[in-house]
C-alpha positions as CSV (number, residue, x, y, z in Angstrom):
1,M,39.8,-7.7,11.6
2,D,36.2,-7.0,12.9
3,V,34.3,-4.5,11.2
4,F,32.1,-3.0,14.1
5,S,30.9,0.7,14.5
6,Y,29.0,2.1,17.5
7,V,27.8,5.0,15.4
8,A,26.5,2.8,12.6
9,L,24.7,0.4,15.4
10,A,23.1,4.0,16.9
11,I,21.9,5.3,13.8
12,Y,20.2,1.8,12.9
13,C,18.9,1.7,16.6
14,I,17.4,5.3,16.2
15,F,15.7,4.7,12.9
16,L,14.3,1.4,14.2
17,L,12.8,3.0,17.3
18,T,11.2,5.9,15.2
19,A,9.7,3.5,12.9
20,I,8.0,1.7,15.8
21,I,7.1,4.6,17.6
22,L,5.5,6.0,14.7
23,T,3.5,2.6,13.8
24,L,2.3,2.8,17.4
25,I,1.2,6.1,17.3
26,W,-0.7,6.1,13.8
27,G,-0.9,2.4,12.8
28,E,0.0,0.7,9.5
29,A,-0.4,2.9,6.4
30,N,-3.6,2.1,4.5
31,F,-4.6,4.9,2.5
32,D,-7.9,5.2,4.0
33,R,-8.2,8.8,4.3
34,V,-7.0,9.8,0.7
35,K,-9.1,12.2,-0.9
36,M,-9.2,11.3,-4.7
37,T,-9.4,14.4,-6.9
38,G,-9.3,14.9,-10.5
39,P,-11.4,13.3,-13.2
40,F,-10.5,9.8,-12.8
41,Q,-11.0,7.2,-10.0
42,V,-8.8,4.1,-9.3
43,G,-9.9,0.5,-10.9
44,H,-8.4,-2.7,-9.6
45,L,-7.7,-6.1,-10.9
46,D,-5.9,-9.3,-9.8
47,Y,-4.4,-11.5,-12.6
48,M,-3.1,-15.0,-12.0
49,C,-0.6,-16.9,-13.7
50,K,-1.9,-20.3,-13.5
51,K,1.5,-21.8,-14.9
52,T,3.6,-20.4,-11.8
53,G,0.6,-19.2,-9.3
54,I,1.9,-15.8,-9.0
55,Y,-0.7,-13.0,-8.6
56,V,-0.5,-9.7,-10.0
57,S,-2.6,-6.6,-8.5
58,V,-3.0,-3.9,-11.3
59,W,-4.5,-0.5,-10.3
60,Y,-5.5,1.8,-13.2
61,P,-7.2,4.9,-13.9
62,M,-10.8,5.2,-14.7
63,D,-13.2,7.6,-15.8
64,Q,-15.5,8.8,-13.1
65,D,-18.9,8.0,-15.3
66,E,-17.3,4.4,-15.9
67,Y,-16.6,3.9,-12.4
68,D,-20.1,5.1,-11.1
69,R,-21.5,2.5,-13.6
70,T,-19.4,-0.5,-12.8
71,I,-17.8,-0.3,-9.7
72,S,-19.7,0.7,-6.3
73,R,-18.3,2.1,-3.3
74,R,-18.8,-1.0,-1.5
75,N,-17.2,-3.3,-4.0
76,N,-13.9,-1.4,-4.7
77,T,-10.9,-3.5,-3.1
78,F,-8.5,-1.5,-0.7
79,W,-5.4,-0.5,-1.8
80,F,-3.5,-2.6,0.5
81,R,-5.4,-5.6,-0.2
82,Y,-3.5,-8.2,1.4
83,G,-3.0,-8.2,5.2
84,Y,-5.2,-5.2,5.4
């Protein structure tokens, strides 16, 4: 007995078409227009496990003064680092 539903197929196609249209209109999400508010900025580090070769990206809150002293706007990495 085959399990097939035109309703499920139609719902899937509607979601897929909506995602494609939204990607064509606005592009991929990259948070480049996000305005940071509050007393903290975002710091970023990459860690690599040499044994397994796994990379981990860590984002953490930083004090605004420490951020200005240690990380300039040019050196901070993008939020979507790989494939940006």
